[in-house]
N, C-alpha and C positions, 0 to 999 in steps of 0.2 A: 657899594653896590649891593642891595638885599637881593637875597636868593628866595626865589620862591618854592614854597613846600606844599605838599598833599593836606587838604584840611581834611579833618576827622569824618565829615560826610563824604567825601571823595573817598576815603577809604574803606568806607562800610559799603559803599557803593561796588567798589571794586570786588570786595570780600563775597557780597551777594553775587554777583556776577559770575565770581568765579566758581562760587558753589554750586550755581544754576547750571553751568558749563559742565563743571564736574559731574554732578547727577545725571544729566542727559547723557554726557560721553559712557560714564559708567552703566547706564540703561542699555545703550544700544549695545555695549561690549556683552551684557549679558544676553539681550536677544540672540546676538551673534552666536555666542559661545553655545548657547542651549540649542539653536538652530543647528549646529554643526553636530552636537551629541545626540540630537534626534535623528539627523539623517545619517550618522553612524548605525544609529541602533536600528532603522528601517532597511540600511544595505544589509545589514547581519541576519535580520527576520527574512527578508525576502530572499536571499541565497539558502538561507537554512530550511525555509519551506520547498523553495525550489529542487534542491537537489533530493531533499527528503520525498518529495511527492513523485520526482521522475523515477526514483527508485523503486516505489510502490508501483507507479506505471510499469516499468519492465517486468516486475514480477508477476503483476497480474495478466500480463498478456503471455505469461509462462502458465497459466493457469488452466487445467482439464475442464473443456466446456461444462457448464452447469453445475460447478463446483464452486461458485461464489455463495457465499454467505454472508449479509448484513445482520447485526444484532437487531434487536428490536429499539434501543435506544439510540441506533445509527452511531455510535459510538467506536465499534470495531467492525471490522471485515476478515472474514476467513476464506480461505481457498486451497485447494490441493495442487500442488506444482508437480509439472510432468518431467523426467529426465530424458525422456526421448519417445519418440513414436514412429509409427510405420503401418504398412498396409498388410492385409493377412488374406489367406483363403483357407477356406474351411475344408477339413479332410471328413471329419465327423463330429459329433456333437461335443467333445472336449478338447477335438485335437485341430492345431492350426499350422499352416506354413507361412511365414513370416517372406515378405519381399526382400530384395536386397537394396537396402535402405542405409547401409554401414550402421545400424541399431544394434546395439549389444545387449542381450537379453540374457538374465541368470536364473538358474532355478531357485525360487523362492522368490520371485520379482511378481510384485502385483500388478496385472492390466486392467484398465478402464474401457471397458467396450459399449459403446452407445449409453453414455451416460445421460439421462435426459430430466434429472432433478437431483436436489441435493441428499435426499435420502437414500438414492441409489448409490452413493459413493460414502457417504458417512452412515456407515451400515457393519453391525459386527457379524451380518451371517453371509459374509462374501462368500464362503465355502461350503455353504450347508446346502445340501442337494435338492432339500425340498423346500428350498426359500427362493422365492423370484422375485425379491424386491432389491436385492445387491446385483450390481452391475460390475462386480470387481472379481478377477479372477486370478488365482495365484497358480505361477508355474510349478507344476511338479516333476516334471521329466522333459528332458531336452535329447533329441536325437537328430543330429545335424543341424538341419533348419526345421525340424518338425518339435512342434511344442506340444505338451500336454497339459489341460487345465485341469484345477481341482474340480470343477463340475462342468455340466453342459452350458455352451453360450444360450442365454435366455432369449435374447433380441440381437441379431446382428446388426451392426452399423451398415446404413445405406450405403455409405463409400468404402467399407471393410475396412476400417482404421480402427487402430488401440494405440493408447497413450501407457507409458509406465510411469506410476504413481512415484513421486518422489518424497516428498513432504506434505505437513499440514502447516500452512504459515497462517498466523493472525496479528493484525496490526489492531492494537487497542489502546485506548486513552486510558491513562492513570496519573489522577493527578494533572501536573501541569506538564506531562511528558507523554510522547506515543512511544509505546514501545513494540517490537517484533518478538516474536514466539514463533517457535516452531517444534514439530514432533513427529515422527515417523508413523504414529498409530493414527492410520487414517479413518479410523471408525469414531473418534470421536471430535467434535468442535464444541469450543476453537481451542487452539492448541495453546497450553499452558506451560510448556518446557522450554528450556533455553532462550528464556527472555533477556533481552539485552535494549539498553536506550536508544531509540532510533532518530525522534525530534525531541527537542527541550524548548523551552519559552512557549509552551502552547496552551493556549487560553481555552479554546473549542474546538473541536472536529466534528464533521458530518460526513458518513458515507450514505449515498442513496443509488440502489441497484434495484431496477425494474425489469424483471426478466421478462422477454417479448417471446415470439412465436419459435420453435426450433427453426425454422426455415429461415429466420432472419439472422444470420452470421453475426452482424456488426451489433453488440450490444454496450451499450453506455453506462457506467459507473462515474457518479458525481461525487466529487472529493473537494470538501469547504474546510478551511483551516482559518482561524484565527489566532496568529501571533500576538505575544506580547512581551516585552521588555520595558523596564523603567517607565512604566507610563506610557509607552508607546505601541500602538495596536496597528495591525498589518492583517488584514483579510487577504486570503490566497485562494482562488478557485481554479479547479483541474477537472478535464474530463479525460477517462481512461476507455479504451474502444477494446474491448475483449472477444474472444471468438465464443461463438454458441452453438453452432452445430456439431454434435458428437459424431 
């Protein structure tokens, strides 16, 4: 009894079909694998942007009213953080009584009182008696709850409130990174000291802030980020609501 074997044509057809199936299978595997890698990159970029922007949001909410400054190229934002604040009662031109709000004030601390624009706080003339542009006052003497300022208060806050200056903070783009810098020198902007990497994989960023009337307390800063890693791009937008009434 003769055994039937494959003909050459049948073997060629089988080889061709196997090649077609293999190429389709490999193509599908490549698509699935690339999709997995892209989704991992998107996941990483999303949370890097989210956590970074939420930190910026928290810090901006701790900024002294009207101290927010956005650079002309919209690549950086600078503001003055406060370490505390309270209400005061004026005794004389340069003397105040602080309310009982568990706020700690030391001789040498700088207070911001009714700061209505950026030039009123980023100012080297804070304790010059003949200057009326700076709204920053250094504590030069303390007696119980009475404090003596380095000069007379130029304009009282309508709600008799002050903020204790902590530090100047700047977030700025450098290459493909966002840096956070800080300085205790409130007379200059932007801050250029103590810089460290804050967000990486940053293709682009934009800060936009249009100051409104002082009578509108809720101001908005728009932040736009474009994250990029391994040819995967992710846009991220966020709005920060900051206090405006000094």
